[in-house]
C-alpha positions as CSV (number, residue, x, y, z in Angstrom):
1,X,91.0,-24.9,212.6
2,X,92.9,-25.1,209.3
3,X,91.2,-25.4,205.9
4,X,91.7,-29.1,205.4
5,X,90.2,-30.0,208.8
6,X,87.3,-27.6,208.1
7,X,86.6,-29.5,204.8
8,X,86.5,-32.8,206.7
9,X,84.1,-31.5,209.3
10,X,81.9,-30.0,206.6
11,X,82.0,-33.1,204.5
12,X,81.0,-35.3,207.5
13,X,78.3,-32.8,208.5
14,X,76.7,-33.2,205.1
15,X,77.4,-36.9,204.5
16,X,76.3,-38.4,207.8
17,X,72.8,-36.8,207.9
18,X,72.3,-37.7,204.2
19,X,73.1,-41.4,205.0
20,X,70.6,-41.3,207.9
21,X,67.9,-40.0,205.6
22,X,68.6,-42.6,203.0
23,X,68.6,-45.4,205.6
24,X,65.3,-44.3,207.1
25,X,63.4,-43.1,203.9
26,X,62.1,-46.5,202.9
27,X,58.6,-46.5,201.2
28,X,55.8,-47.9,203.3
29,X,54.6,-51.3,202.1
30,X,51.0,-51.3,200.7
31,X,49.0,-54.5,201.3
32,X,45.6,-56.0,201.9
33,X,46.2,-59.5,203.3
34,X,45.0,-62.4,205.4
35,X,46.5,-62.2,208.9
36,X,46.9,-64.6,211.8
37,X,45.4,-66.2,213.7
38,X,44.7,-69.1,211.3
39,X,41.1,-70.1,211.1
40,X,39.9,-73.5,212.3
41,X,38.9,-75.7,209.3
42,X,36.1,-78.3,209.5
43,X,35.7,-80.7,206.6
44,X,32.0,-81.4,205.9
45,X,29.4,-81.1,203.1
46,X,27.4,-78.1,202.0
47,X,24.4,-78.5,199.6
48,X,25.5,-82.0,198.9
49,X,29.1,-81.0,198.0
50,X,32.3,-81.5,200.0
51,X,33.3,-78.3,201.7
52,X,35.8,-76.6,203.9
53,X,34.1,-74.5,206.6
54,X,36.1,-72.0,208.7
55,X,35.8,-69.9,211.8
56,X,36.7,-66.2,211.7
57,X,39.1,-65.0,209.0
58,X,41.3,-62.0,209.9
59,X,42.2,-59.4,207.2
60,X,44.5,-56.4,207.6
61,X,45.5,-53.6,205.4
62,X,48.2,-50.9,205.4
63,X,49.0,-47.7,203.6
64,X,46.2,-48.2,201.0
65,X,45.9,-45.2,198.7
66,X,42.5,-43.8,197.9
67,X,40.9,-45.5,194.9
68,X,42.7,-48.9,195.4
69,X,41.1,-52.2,194.9
70,X,41.6,-56.0,195.1
71,X,41.2,-58.7,192.5
72,X,39.6,-61.6,194.4
73,X,40.3,-65.1,193.1
74,X,38.7,-68.4,194.1
75,X,41.1,-71.5,194.2
76,X,39.6,-75.0,193.9
77,X,41.9,-78.0,193.5
78,X,44.5,-76.1,191.6
79,X,42.2,-74.1,189.4
80,X,42.2,-70.3,189.9
81,X,39.1,-68.2,188.9
82,X,38.8,-64.4,189.1
83,X,35.7,-63.6,191.2
84,X,35.8,-59.8,190.6
85,X,37.5,-56.5,191.4
86,X,36.4,-54.8,194.6
87,X,37.3,-51.4,196.1
88,X,39.0,-51.4,199.4
89,X,39.2,-49.0,202.3
90,X,42.0,-46.4,202.1
91,X,44.4,-46.1,205.0
92,X,45.4,-48.8,207.6
93,X,43.2,-51.2,209.6
94,X,42.0,-54.7,210.2
95,X,38.7,-56.7,210.3
96,X,37.6,-60.1,211.4
97,X,35.1,-61.8,209.1
98,X,32.6,-64.4,210.5
99,X,34.0,-67.3,208.4
100,X,33.9,-69.0,205.0
101,X,32.2,-72.0,203.5
102,X,34.1,-73.1,200.4
103,X,32.6,-76.1,198.5
104,X,34.5,-78.2,196.0
105,X,34.0,-81.2,193.7
106,X,35.4,-84.0,195.9
107,X,37.6,-85.0,198.9
108,X,40.6,-84.5,199.2
109,X,39.7,-80.9,198.8
110,X,42.0,-77.9,198.4
111,X,40.2,-74.5,198.3
112,X,41.1,-71.0,199.0
113,X,41.0,-67.3,198.3
114,X,43.6,-65.0,196.8
115,X,43.6,-61.2,197.0
116,X,45.8,-59.2,194.7
117,X,46.1,-55.6,196.0
118,X,46.0,-53.0,193.2
119,X,47.3,-49.5,194.0
120,X,47.0,-47.0,191.2
121,X,46.3,-50.0,188.9
122,X,49.6,-51.8,189.8
123,X,49.6,-55.2,191.5
124,X,51.6,-54.5,194.7
125,X,50.8,-57.4,197.0
126,X,49.3,-60.9,196.9
127,X,47.8,-62.8,199.8
128,X,46.4,-66.3,199.7
129,X,44.4,-68.3,202.3
130,X,44.5,-72.0,201.4
131,X,42.2,-74.6,203.1
132,X,42.9,-78.3,202.8
133,X,40.4,-81.1,203.7
134,X,41.5,-84.7,203.4
135,X,38.1,-86.3,204.1
136,X,34.7,-85.6,205.6
137,X,34.6,-85.3,209.4
138,X,38.4,-84.7,209.6
139,X,39.9,-81.5,210.8
140,X,41.4,-79.6,207.9
141,X,44.4,-77.2,207.7
142,X,44.7,-73.5,206.9
143,X,47.7,-71.7,205.5
144,X,48.4,-68.0,204.7
145,X,50.8,-67.1,202.0
146,X,51.7,-63.4,201.7
147,X,53.9,-62.3,198.8
148,X,55.0,-58.7,198.8
149,X,57.2,-56.9,196.2
150,X,60.7,-58.2,196.0
151,X,63.1,-55.7,197.7
152,X,66.5,-55.6,196.2
153,X,69.2,-56.4,198.8
154,X,72.9,-57.2,198.9
155,X,74.3,-60.5,200.2
156,X,76.6,-60.6,203.2
157,X,79.7,-60.6,201.0
158,X,78.1,-57.9,198.8
159,X,77.9,-55.6,201.8
160,X,81.5,-56.4,202.8
161,X,82.8,-55.5,199.3
162,X,80.7,-52.3,199.2
163,X,82.0,-51.3,202.7
164,X,85.6,-51.9,201.6
165,X,85.1,-49.9,198.4
166,X,83.5,-47.0,200.2
167,X,86.3,-47.2,202.8
168,X,88.9,-46.9,200.1
169,X,87.2,-44.0,198.6
170,X,87.0,-42.3,202.0
171,X,90.7,-42.9,202.6
172,X,91.6,-41.5,199.2
173,X,89.5,-38.4,199.9
174,X,91.1,-38.0,203.4
175,X,94.6,-38.4,201.9
176,X,93.9,-35.7,199.4
177,X,92.6,-33.3,202.1
178,X,95.5,-34.0,204.6
């Protein structure tokens, strides 16, 4: 094998495994969030106040570092109130809670919970469970909104342009070697 072919083989032997490592080495997402199935919502009263009452609420967490916590917020008709900061279990897992009774001032009622996951003091994930009740005795609705960190990506055309530029660079390198 001549010297130029040897350089190509060595270059590919270094470049291809490096690209595989870069493609696979994505950081694991950290979250504490509400998870399906959606709870059933009953619109009723609780202590004389309109309320949304749910069945079981499922929560899951993943890759939580030791010492992490959540900020828990109560949402009532568009007003968000911090309820407190609570430590959470490290690692990965899930739990089904019995349910929730969320009173509010009047029907129609929109109430909910929001959890902001804090890892090393940084807000890394936000999960919201919204419950809506139009009137007493009517079935309400539940919605889960999970917002993770924005991951930078390229558009379709951005990938095409990047592939073309890398291809030209590769051809120029091959031309120089051959």
